[in-house]
PDB file as gemmi writes it, atoms N, CA and C in Angstrom:
CRYST1    1.000    1.000    1.000  90.00  90.00  90.00 P 1                      
ATOM      1  N   UNK A   1       8.380  -3.721 -10.210  1.00  0.00           N  
ATOM      2  CA  UNK A   1       7.599  -3.236 -11.763  1.00  0.00           C  
ATOM      3  C   UNK A   1       6.426  -4.497 -11.964  1.00  0.00           C  
ATOM      4  N   UNK A   2       5.381  -4.499 -11.740  1.00  0.00           N  
ATOM      5  CA  UNK A   2       4.983  -5.708 -11.718  1.00  0.00           C  
ATOM      6  C   UNK A   2       4.439  -6.291 -13.234  1.00  0.00           C  
ATOM      7  N   UNK A   3       5.121  -6.636 -14.448  1.00  0.00           N  
ATOM      8  CA  UNK A   3       5.261  -6.955 -15.391  1.00  0.00           C  
ATOM      9  C   UNK A   3       4.206  -8.052 -16.280  1.00  0.00           C  
ATOM     10  N   UNK A   4       3.308  -8.179 -15.300  1.00  0.00           N  
ATOM     11  CA  UNK A   4       1.926  -8.641 -15.966  1.00  0.00           C  
ATOM     12  C   UNK A   4       0.832  -7.395 -15.528  1.00  0.00           C  
ATOM     13  N   UNK A   5       1.498  -6.257 -14.989  1.00  0.00           N  
ATOM     14  CA  UNK A   5       0.165  -5.017 -15.218  1.00  0.00           C  
ATOM     15  C   UNK A   5      -0.722  -4.871 -16.367  1.00  0.00           C  
ATOM     16  N   UNK A   6       0.195  -4.853 -17.626  1.00  0.00           N  
ATOM     17  CA  UNK A   6      -0.578  -4.024 -18.774  1.00  0.00           C  
ATOM     18  C   UNK A   6      -1.075  -5.606 -19.923  1.00  0.00           C  
ATOM     19  N   UNK A   7      -0.589  -7.383 -19.256  1.00  0.00           N  
ATOM     20  CA  UNK A   7      -0.883  -8.283 -20.116  1.00  0.00           C  
ATOM     21  C   UNK A   7      -2.255  -8.136 -20.107  1.00  0.00           C  
ATOM     22  N   UNK A   8      -3.022  -8.099 -21.382  1.00  0.00           N  
ATOM     23  CA  UNK A   8      -4.504  -9.155 -21.144  1.00  0.00           C  
ATOM     24  C   UNK A   8      -4.420 -10.308 -20.902  1.00  0.00           C  
ATOM     25  N   UNK A   9      -5.650 -10.703 -20.252  1.00  0.00           N  
ATOM     26  CA  UNK A   9      -5.962 -11.544 -19.528  1.00  0.00           C  
ATOM     27  C   UNK A   9      -6.916 -12.012 -20.931  1.00  0.00           C  
ATOM     28  N   UNK A  10      -7.224 -13.524 -21.043  1.00  0.00           N  
ATOM     29  CA  UNK A  10      -7.995 -14.135 -22.110  1.00  0.00           C  
ATOM     30  C   UNK A  10      -8.891 -15.512 -20.499  1.00  0.00           C  
ATOM     31  N   UNK A  11     -10.219 -15.081 -21.441  1.00  0.00           N  
ATOM     32  CA  UNK A  11     -10.580 -16.335 -21.317  1.00  0.00           C  
ATOM     33  C   UNK A  11     -10.939 -17.691 -21.928  1.00  0.00           C  
ATOM     34  N   UNK A  12     -10.813 -18.773 -21.445  1.00  0.00           N  
ATOM     35  CA  UNK A  12     -11.134 -20.325 -22.210  1.00  0.00           C  
ATOM     36  C   UNK A  12     -12.999 -20.195 -22.161  1.00  0.00           C  
ATOM     37  N   UNK A  13     -13.181 -21.214 -22.757  1.00  0.00           N  
ATOM     38  CA  UNK A  13     -14.566 -21.602 -23.112  1.00  0.00           C  
ATOM     39  C   UNK A  13     -15.231 -22.412 -21.269  1.00  0.00           C  
ATOM     40  N   UNK A  14     -14.033 -22.555 -20.536  1.00  0.00           N  
ATOM     41  CA  UNK A  14     -14.598 -22.820 -19.079  1.00  0.00           C  
ATOM     42  C   UNK A  14     -14.628 -21.930 -18.497  1.00  0.00           C  
ATOM     43  N   UNK A  15     -14.769 -20.387 -18.689  1.00  0.00           N  
ATOM     44  CA  UNK A  15     -14.682 -19.200 -18.324  1.00  0.00           C  
ATOM     45  C   UNK A  15     -13.439 -19.087 -17.129  1.00  0.00           C  
ATOM     46  N   UNK A  16     -12.039 -19.711 -17.111  1.00  0.00           N  
ATOM     47  CA  UNK A  16     -10.818 -19.201 -16.950  1.00  0.00           C  
ATOM     48  C   UNK A  16     -10.324 -18.828 -17.239  1.00  0.00           C  
ATOM     49  N   UNK A  17      -9.485 -17.475 -16.306  1.00  0.00           N  
ATOM     50  CA  UNK A  17      -8.949 -16.640 -17.262  1.00  0.00           C  
ATOM     51  C   UNK A  17      -7.554 -16.761 -17.198  1.00  0.00           C  
ATOM     52  N   UNK A  18      -6.979 -16.388 -18.445  1.00  0.00           N  
ATOM     53  CA  UNK A  18      -5.163 -16.339 -18.307  1.00  0.00           C  
ATOM     54  C   UNK A  18      -4.782 -15.666 -19.137  1.00  0.00           C  
ATOM     55  N   UNK A  19      -3.502 -15.329 -18.763  1.00  0.00           N  
ATOM     56  CA  UNK A  19      -2.592 -13.818 -19.318  1.00  0.00           C  
ATOM     57  C   UNK A  19      -2.436 -14.774 -20.830  1.00  0.00           C  
ATOM     58  N   UNK A  20      -2.380 -13.875 -21.844  1.00  0.00           N  
ATOM     59  CA  UNK A  20      -1.625 -14.272 -23.332  1.00  0.00           C  
ATOM     60  C   UNK A  20      -0.758 -13.941 -22.912  1.00  0.00           C  
ATOM     61  N   UNK A  21      -0.252 -14.721 -24.132  1.00  0.00           N  
ATOM     62  CA  UNK A  21       1.285 -15.218 -24.147  1.00  0.00           C  
ATOM     63  C   UNK A  21       2.348 -13.303 -24.021  1.00  0.00           C  
ATOM     64  N   UNK A  22       3.062 -13.454 -23.342  1.00  0.00           N  
ATOM     65  CA  UNK A  22       3.786 -12.604 -23.076  1.00  0.00           C  
ATOM     66  C   UNK A  22       5.213 -12.195 -24.246  1.00  0.00           C  
ATOM     67  N   UNK A  23       5.218 -11.032 -24.159  1.00  0.00           N  
ATOM     68  CA  UNK A  23       6.075 -10.424 -25.463  1.00  0.00           C  
ATOM     69  C   UNK A  23       7.373  -9.688 -25.666  1.00  0.00           C  
ATOM     70  N   UNK A  24       8.919  -9.978 -25.477  1.00  0.00           N  
ATOM     71  CA  UNK A  24       9.551  -9.271 -25.030  1.00  0.00           C  
ATOM     72  C   UNK A  24      10.245  -8.427 -26.044  1.00  0.00           C  
ATOM     73  N   UNK A  25       9.998  -7.251 -25.637  1.00  0.00           N  
ATOM     74  CA  UNK A  25      11.245  -6.226 -26.952  1.00  0.00           C  
ATOM     75  C   UNK A  25      12.756  -6.722 -27.055  1.00  0.00           C  
ATOM     76  N   UNK A  26      13.064  -6.689 -28.186  1.00  0.00           N  
ATOM     77  CA  UNK A  26      14.773  -6.822 -28.858  1.00  0.00           C  
ATOM     78  C   UNK A  26      15.085  -5.459 -27.743  1.00  0.00           C  
ATOM     79  N   UNK A  27      16.869  -5.576 -27.243  1.00  0.00           N  
ATOM     80  CA  UNK A  27      16.990  -4.387 -26.907  1.00  0.00           C  
ATOM     81  C   UNK A  27      18.210  -4.286 -27.374  1.00  0.00           C  
ATOM     82  N   UNK A  28      18.166  -3.342 -28.281  1.00  0.00           N  
ATOM     83  CA  UNK A  28      19.494  -2.246 -28.646  1.00  0.00           C  
ATOM     84  C   UNK A  28      20.545  -2.676 -27.954  1.00  0.00           C  
ATOM     85  N   UNK A  29      21.976  -2.676 -28.195  1.00  0.00           N  
ATOM     86  CA  UNK A  29      23.113  -2.731 -28.194  1.00  0.00           C  
ATOM     87  C   UNK A  29      23.249  -0.936 -27.851  1.00  0.00           C  
ATOM     88  N   UNK A  30      24.081  -0.403 -26.282  1.00  0.00           N  
ATOM     89  CA  UNK A  30      24.442   0.928 -26.276  1.00  0.00           C  
ATOM     90  C   UNK A  30      25.447   0.582 -25.380  1.00  0.00           C  
ATOM     91  N   UNK A  31      26.285   1.932 -25.992  1.00  0.00           N  
ATOM     92  CA  UNK A  31      27.547   2.026 -25.291  1.00  0.00           C  
ATOM     93  C   UNK A  31      27.143   2.510 -23.703  1.00  0.00           C  
ATOM     94  N   UNK A  32      25.927   2.338 -22.885  1.00  0.00           N  
ATOM     95  CA  UNK A  32      26.077   2.187 -21.598  1.00  0.00           C  
ATOM     96  C   UNK A  32      26.218   0.556 -21.351  1.00  0.00           C  
ATOM     97  N   UNK A  33      25.952   0.010 -22.182  1.00  0.00           N  
ATOM     98  CA  UNK A  33      25.676  -0.986 -21.022  1.00  0.00           C  
ATOM     99  C   UNK A  33      26.757  -1.308 -20.541  1.00  0.00           C  
ATOM    100  N   UNK A  34      26.341  -2.374 -19.218  1.00  0.00           N  
ATOM    101  CA  UNK A  34      27.739  -3.099 -18.632  1.00  0.00           C  
ATOM    102  C   UNK A  34      27.536  -4.493 -19.120  1.00  0.00           C  
ATOM    103  N   UNK A  35      29.181  -5.276 -18.943  1.00  0.00           N  
ATOM    104  CA  UNK A  35      29.634  -6.135 -18.858  1.00  0.00           C  
ATOM    105  C   UNK A  35      30.209  -6.412 -17.966  1.00  0.00           C  
ATOM    106  N   UNK A  36      29.567  -7.867 -17.367  1.00  0.00           N  
ATOM    107  CA  UNK A  36      30.265  -8.362 -16.550  1.00  0.00           C  
ATOM    108  C   UNK A  36      30.519 -10.043 -16.643  1.00  0.00           C  
ATOM    109  N   UNK A  37      31.237 -10.558 -15.933  1.00  0.00           N  
ATOM    110  CA  UNK A  37      31.602 -11.831 -15.956  1.00  0.00           C  
ATOM    111  C   UNK A  37      31.177 -12.763 -14.709  1.00  0.00           C  
ATOM    112  N   UNK A  38      29.789 -13.441 -14.965  1.00  0.00           N  
ATOM    113  CA  UNK A  38      29.141 -14.118 -13.841  1.00  0.00           C  
ATOM    114  C   UNK A  38      30.521 -15.425 -12.800  1.00  0.00           C  
ATOM    115  N   UNK A  39      30.330 -15.188 -11.014  1.00  0.00           N  
ATOM    116  CA  UNK A  39      30.857 -15.783 -10.594  1.00  0.00           C  
ATOM    117  C   UNK A  39      29.788 -17.076 -10.242  1.00  0.00           C  
ATOM    118  N   UNK A  40      30.529 -17.924  -9.098  1.00  0.00           N  
ATOM    119  CA  UNK A  40      29.274 -18.844  -8.726  1.00  0.00           C  
ATOM    120  C   UNK A  40      28.218 -18.390  -7.421  1.00  0.00           C  
ATOM    121  N   UNK A  41      27.186 -18.389  -8.093  1.00  0.00           N  
ATOM    122  CA  UNK A  41      26.642 -17.971  -6.720  1.00  0.00           C  
ATOM    123  C   UNK A  41      25.499 -16.900  -7.422  1.00  0.00           C  
ATOM    124  N   UNK A  42      25.944 -16.620  -8.132  1.00  0.00           N  
ATOM    125  CA  UNK A  42      25.033 -15.248  -9.487  1.00  0.00           C  
ATOM    126  C   UNK A  42      23.891 -15.997  -9.646  1.00  0.00           C  
ATOM    127  N   UNK A  43      23.522 -15.456  -9.670  1.00  0.00           N  
ATOM    128  CA  UNK A  43      21.663 -15.182 -10.614  1.00  0.00           C  
ATOM    129  C   UNK A  43      20.987 -14.118 -11.181  1.00  0.00           C  
ATOM    130  N   UNK A  44      20.142 -14.573 -11.879  1.00  0.00           N  
ATOM    131  CA  UNK A  44      19.620 -12.976 -12.671  1.00  0.00           C  
ATOM    132  C   UNK A  44      18.558 -12.506 -12.065  1.00  0.00           C  
ATOM    133  N   UNK A  45      18.288 -12.792 -10.798  1.00  0.00           N  
ATOM    134  CA  UNK A  45      17.469 -12.322  -9.943  1.00  0.00           C  
ATOM    135  C   UNK A  45      18.169 -11.086  -8.975  1.00  0.00           C  
ATOM    136  N   UNK A  46      19.208 -11.559  -8.979  1.00  0.00           N  
ATOM    137  CA  UNK A  46      20.407 -10.926  -7.916  1.00  0.00           C  
ATOM    138  C   UNK A  46      20.814  -9.884  -8.391  1.00  0.00           C  
ATOM    139  N   UNK A  47      21.588 -10.243  -9.822  1.00  0.00           N  
ATOM    140  CA  UNK A  47      22.134  -9.051 -10.923  1.00  0.00           C  
ATOM    141  C   UNK A  47      21.145  -8.071 -10.832  1.00  0.00           C  
ATOM    142  N   UNK A  48      19.786  -8.132 -11.263  1.00  0.00           N  
ATOM    143  CA  UNK A  48      18.824  -7.254 -10.852  1.00  0.00           C  
ATOM    144  C   UNK A  48      18.568  -6.119 -10.250  1.00  0.00           C  
ATOM    145  N   UNK A  49      18.641  -7.081  -9.288  1.00  0.00           N  
ATOM    146  CA  UNK A  49      19.187  -5.830  -7.729  1.00  0.00           C  
ATOM    147  C   UNK A  49      19.581  -5.245  -7.518  1.00  0.00           C  
ATOM    148  N   UNK A  50      21.555  -5.925  -8.271  1.00  0.00           N  
ATOM    149  CA  UNK A  50      22.269  -5.220  -8.231  1.00  0.00           C  
ATOM    150  C   UNK A  50      22.073  -3.863  -8.668  1.00  0.00           C  
ATOM    151  N   UNK A  51      21.899  -3.614  -9.949  1.00  0.00           N  
ATOM    152  CA  UNK A  51      21.736  -3.217 -11.204  1.00  0.00           C  
ATOM    153  C   UNK A  51      20.660  -2.061 -11.172  1.00  0.00           C  
ATOM    154  N   UNK A  52      19.540  -2.725 -10.771  1.00  0.00           N  
ATOM    155  CA  UNK A  52      18.357  -2.029 -11.243  1.00  0.00           C  
ATOM    156  C   UNK A  52      17.300  -1.463  -9.994  1.00  0.00           C  
ATOM    157  N   UNK A  53      18.112  -1.928  -8.719  1.00  0.00           N  
ATOM    158  CA  UNK A  53      17.100  -1.936  -7.616  1.00  0.00           C  
ATOM    159  C   UNK A  53      15.829  -2.602  -7.711  1.00  0.00           C  
ATOM    160  N   UNK A  54      15.365  -3.921  -7.858  1.00  0.00           N  
ATOM    161  CA  UNK A  54      14.248  -4.687  -8.510  1.00  0.00           C  
ATOM    162  C   UNK A  54      14.655  -6.105  -9.192  1.00  0.00           C  
ATOM    163  N   UNK A  55      14.871  -7.084  -8.237  1.00  0.00           N  
ATOM    164  CA  UNK A  55      14.542  -8.228  -8.742  1.00  0.00           C  
ATOM    165  C   UNK A  55      14.267  -8.616  -9.853  1.00  0.00           C  
ATOM    166  N   UNK A  56      12.670  -8.397  -9.959  1.00  0.00           N  
ATOM    167  CA  UNK A  56      11.494  -9.134 -10.755  1.00  0.00           C  
ATOM    168  C   UNK A  56      12.107  -8.389 -12.234  1.00  0.00           C  
ATOM    169  N   UNK A  57      12.966  -7.598 -12.363  1.00  0.00           N  
ATOM    170  CA  UNK A  57      13.511  -7.134 -13.650  1.00  0.00           C  
ATOM    171  C   UNK A  57      14.600  -8.260 -14.292  1.00  0.00           C  
ATOM    172  N   UNK A  58      14.939  -9.139 -13.662  1.00  0.00           N  
ATOM    173  CA  UNK A  58      15.814  -9.892 -14.205  1.00  0.00           C  
ATOM    174  C   UNK A  58      15.637 -10.234 -16.024  1.00  0.00           C  
ATOM    175  N   UNK A  59      14.193 -10.583 -15.836  1.00  0.00           N  
ATOM    176  CA  UNK A  59      14.066 -10.790 -17.420  1.00  0.00           C  
ATOM    177  C   UNK A  59      14.704  -9.786 -18.568  1.00  0.00           C  
ATOM    178  N   UNK A  60      14.994  -8.572 -17.990  1.00  0.00           N  
ATOM    179  CA  UNK A  60      15.389  -8.063 -19.242  1.00  0.00           C  
ATOM    180  C   UNK A  60      16.731  -8.169 -19.442  1.00  0.00           C  
ATOM    181  N   UNK A  61      17.858  -8.537 -18.106  1.00  0.00           N  
ATOM    182  CA  UNK A  61      19.054  -9.466 -18.512  1.00  0.00           C  
ATOM    183  C   UNK A  61      19.383 -10.546 -19.325  1.00  0.00           C  
ATOM    184  N   UNK A  62      17.977 -11.555 -18.930  1.00  0.00           N  
ATOM    185  CA  UNK A  62      17.869 -12.426 -20.194  1.00  0.00           C  
ATOM    186  C   UNK A  62      17.349 -12.367 -21.065  1.00  0.00           C  
ATOM    187  N   UNK A  63      16.881 -11.169 -21.375  1.00  0.00           N  
ATOM    188  CA  UNK A  63      16.490 -10.681 -23.080  1.00  0.00           C  
ATOM    189  C   UNK A  63      17.433 -10.254 -23.524  1.00  0.00           C  
ATOM    190  N   UNK A  64      18.142  -9.362 -23.188  1.00  0.00           N  
ATOM    191  CA  UNK A  64      19.192  -8.898 -23.494  1.00  0.00           C  
ATOM    192  C   UNK A  64      20.518  -9.475 -23.524  1.00  0.00           C  
ATOM    193  N   UNK A  65      20.436 -11.410 -23.493  1.00  0.00           N  
ATOM    194  CA  UNK A  65      21.593 -12.207 -23.794  1.00  0.00           C  
ATOM    195  C   UNK A  65      20.826 -13.052 -24.311  1.00  0.00           C  
ATOM    196  N   UNK A  66      20.399 -13.726 -25.447  1.00  0.00           N  
ATOM    197  CA  UNK A  66      19.684 -13.963 -25.924  1.00  0.00           C  
ATOM    198  C   UNK A  66      20.504 -15.492 -26.441  1.00  0.00           C  
ATOM    199  N   UNK A  67      21.562 -14.960 -26.653  1.00  0.00           N  
ATOM    200  CA  UNK A  67      22.547 -16.122 -26.861  1.00  0.00           C  
ATOM    201  C   UNK A  67      22.734 -17.610 -25.952  1.00  0.00           C  
ATOM    202  N   UNK A  68      22.664 -16.810 -24.507  1.00  0.00           N  
ATOM    203  CA  UNK A  68      22.659 -17.347 -23.112  1.00  0.00           C  
ATOM    204  C   UNK A  68      21.841 -18.843 -22.657  1.00  0.00           C  
ATOM    205  N   UNK A  69      21.823 -19.131 -22.577  1.00  0.00           N  
ATOM    206  CA  UNK A  69      20.666 -21.350 -22.131  1.00  0.00           C  
ATOM    207  C   UNK A  69      20.378 -20.668 -20.788  1.00  0.00           C  
ATOM    208  N   UNK A  70      19.679 -20.301 -20.380  1.00  0.00           N  
ATOM    209  CA  UNK A  70      19.032 -20.032 -18.856  1.00  0.00           C  
ATOM    210  C   UNK A  70      18.073 -20.529 -18.279  1.00  0.00           C  
ATOM    211  N   UNK A  71      18.255 -21.535 -17.965  1.00  0.00           N  
ATOM    212  CA  UNK A  71      17.120 -22.701 -17.938  1.00  0.00           C  
ATOM    213  C   UNK A  71      16.938 -22.395 -16.625  1.00  0.00           C  
ATOM    214  N   UNK A  72      16.958 -22.004 -15.249  1.00  0.00           N  
ATOM    215  CA  UNK A  72      17.303 -21.350 -14.520  1.00  0.00           C  
ATOM    216  C   UNK A  72      17.466 -20.384 -14.085  1.00  0.00           C  
ATOM    217  N   UNK A  73      17.138 -19.482 -12.421  1.00  0.00           N  
ATOM    218  CA  UNK A  73      18.360 -18.296 -12.345  1.00  0.00           C  
ATOM    219  C   UNK A  73      19.492 -18.146 -11.870  1.00  0.00           C  
ATOM    220  N   UNK A  74      20.327 -19.113 -11.652  1.00  0.00           N  
ATOM    221  CA  UNK A  74      21.676 -19.605 -11.540  1.00  0.00           C  
ATOM    222  C   UNK A  74      22.400 -19.586 -12.994  1.00  0.00           C  
ATOM    223  N   UNK A  75      23.293 -18.847 -12.891  1.00  0.00           N  
ATOM    224  CA  UNK A  75      23.748 -18.455 -14.059  1.00  0.00           C  
ATOM    225  C   UNK A  75      25.512 -19.367 -13.794  1.00  0.00           C  
ATOM    226  N   UNK A  76      25.913 -20.045 -15.449  1.00  0.00           N  
ATOM    227  CA  UNK A  76      26.814 -19.948 -15.370  1.00  0.00           C  
ATOM    228  C   UNK A  76      28.056 -19.711 -14.954  1.00  0.00           C  
ATOM    229  N   UNK A  77      28.840 -20.611 -14.206  1.00  0.00           N  
ATOM    230  CA  UNK A  77      30.371 -19.095 -13.616  1.00  0.00           C  
ATOM    231  C   UNK A  77      31.338 -18.524 -15.097  1.00  0.00           C  
ATOM    232  N   UNK A  78      31.839 -17.871 -14.851  1.00  0.00           N  
ATOM    233  CA  UNK A  78      32.556 -17.941 -16.143  1.00  0.00           C  
ATOM    234  C   UNK A  78      32.036 -17.105 -17.390  1.00  0.00           C  
ATOM    235  N   UNK A  79      30.286 -16.517 -17.457  1.00  0.00           N  
ATOM    236  CA  UNK A  79      29.576 -16.361 -18.752  1.00  0.00           C  
ATOM    237  C   UNK A  79      29.609 -15.118 -18.482  1.00  0.00           C  
ATOM    238  N   UNK A  80      30.288 -14.512 -19.864  1.00  0.00           N  
ATOM    239  CA  UNK A  80      29.968 -12.701 -20.436  1.00  0.00           C  
ATOM    240  C   UNK A  80      28.158 -12.667 -20.158  1.00  0.00           C  
ATOM    241  N   UNK A  81      27.604 -11.260 -19.452  1.00  0.00           N  
ATOM    242  CA  UNK A  81      26.424 -11.147 -19.523  1.00  0.00           C  
ATOM    243  C   UNK A  81      26.326  -9.300 -19.825  1.00  0.00           C  
ATOM    244  N   UNK A  82      25.706  -9.136 -20.945  1.00  0.00           N  
ATOM    245  CA  UNK A  82      25.550  -7.550 -20.947  1.00  0.00           C  
ATOM    246  C   UNK A  82      23.976  -7.143 -20.297  1.00  0.00           C  
ATOM    247  N   UNK A  83      24.425  -6.271 -19.358  1.00  0.00           N  
ATOM    248  CA  UNK A  83      23.791  -5.311 -18.636  1.00  0.00           C  
ATOM    249  C   UNK A  83      23.088  -4.168 -18.705  1.00  0.00           C  
ATOM    250  N   UNK A  84      21.797  -4.067 -20.262  1.00  0.00           N  
ATOM    251  CA  UNK A  84      21.690  -2.490 -20.458  1.00  0.00           C  
ATOM    252  C   UNK A  84      21.342  -2.343 -19.003  1.00  0.00           C  
ATOM    253  N   UNK A  85      21.777  -0.317 -19.520  1.00  0.00           N  
ATOM    254  CA  UNK A  85      22.263   0.219 -18.098  1.00  0.00           C  
ATOM    255  C   UNK A  85      20.710   1.699 -18.240  1.00  0.00           C  
ATOM    256  N   UNK A  86      20.174   1.673 -19.181  1.00  0.00           N  
ATOM    257  CA  UNK A  86      19.650   2.395 -19.213  1.00  0.00           C  
ATOM    258  C   UNK A  86      17.740   1.739 -19.666  1.00  0.00           C  
ATOM    259  N   UNK A  87      16.946   1.627 -19.121  1.00  0.00           N  
ATOM    260  CA  UNK A  87      16.383   0.550 -18.393  1.00  0.00           C  
ATOM    261  C   UNK A  87      14.802   1.046 -19.291  1.00  0.00           C  
ATOM    262  N   UNK A  88      14.689   2.168 -18.906  1.00  0.00           N  
ATOM    263  CA  UNK A  88      13.785   3.017 -18.989  1.00  0.00           C  
ATOM    264  C   UNK A  88      12.394   2.600 -20.656  1.00  0.00           C  
ATOM    265  N   UNK A  89      13.731   2.720 -21.741  1.00  0.00           N  
ATOM    266  CA  UNK A  89      13.569   2.322 -22.836  1.00  0.00           C  
ATOM    267  C   UNK A  89      12.675   1.199 -23.160  1.00  0.00           C  
ATOM    268  N   UNK A  90      13.453   0.229 -22.118  1.00  0.00           N  
ATOM    269  CA  UNK A  90      13.222  -1.814 -22.539  1.00  0.00           C  
ATOM    270  C   UNK A  90      11.709  -1.766 -21.680  1.00  0.00           C  
ATOM    271  N   UNK A  91      11.720  -0.684 -20.800  1.00  0.00           N  
ATOM    272  CA  UNK A  91      10.436  -1.381 -19.430  1.00  0.00           C  
ATOM    273  C   UNK A  91       9.425  -0.873 -21.114  1.00  0.00           C  
ATOM    274  N   UNK A  92       9.371   0.996 -21.402  1.00  0.00           N  
ATOM    275  CA  UNK A  92       8.187   1.544 -22.464  1.00  0.00           C  
ATOM    276  C   UNK A  92       7.917   0.561 -23.553  1.00  0.00           C  
ATOM    277  N   UNK A  93       9.430  -0.057 -23.959  1.00  0.00           N  
ATOM    278  CA  UNK A  93       9.074  -1.080 -25.533  1.00  0.00           C  
ATOM    279  C   UNK A  93       7.890  -2.208 -24.563  1.00  0.00           C  
ATOM    280  N   UNK A  94       8.178  -2.619 -23.484  1.00  0.00           N  
ATOM    281  CA  UNK A  94       7.945  -3.878 -22.981  1.00  0.00           C  
ATOM    282  C   UNK A  94       6.015  -3.252 -23.147  1.00  0.00           C  
ATOM    283  N   UNK A  95       6.322  -2.450 -22.463  1.00  0.00           N  
ATOM    284  CA  UNK A  95       4.665  -2.224 -22.639  1.00  0.00           C  
ATOM    285  C   UNK A  95       4.028  -1.956 -23.842  1.00  0.00           C  
ATOM    286  N   UNK A  96       4.663  -1.650 -24.089  1.00  0.00           N  
ATOM    287  CA  UNK A  96       3.578  -1.233 -25.667  1.00  0.00           C  
ATOM    288  C   UNK A  96       3.575  -2.442 -26.261  1.00  0.00           C  
ATOM    289  N   UNK A  97       4.784  -3.322 -26.071  1.00  0.00           N  
ATOM    290  CA  UNK A  97       4.122  -4.716 -27.005  1.00  0.00           C  
ATOM    291  C   UNK A  97       3.139  -5.332 -26.231  1.00  0.00           C  
ATOM    292  N   UNK A  98       3.236  -5.363 -24.992  1.00  0.00           N  
ATOM    293  CA  UNK A  98       1.969  -6.002 -24.282  1.00  0.00           C  
ATOM    294  C   UNK A  98       0.798  -5.491 -23.464  1.00  0.00           C  
ATOM    295  N   UNK A  99       0.201  -3.916 -23.963  1.00  0.00           N  
ATOM    296  CA  UNK A  99      -0.692  -3.657 -23.517  1.00  0.00           C  
ATOM    297  C   UNK A  99      -1.672  -3.765 -24.679  1.00  0.00           C  
TER     298      UNK A  99                                                      
END                                                                             
């Protein structure tokens, strides 16, 4: 999924196009969510590919765990992460916020 597909572009006074700020939806807890404890070598994109079949959806895991500090794709070993299981609602909310 191209997460920038529905985001409008703007032009500055020099005519240079840029994306406006991306908005991410709040992801409510669900009894279907999956919880994992990270191990050495885990990355957001690898987890997204494992659970969603698409590494570009790493931002869903990041948005679902706002208390975590994600300074890179690599994760701190031993952290508990919530992985939303039903992403269709998340993607619909994301597209609604950014269209």
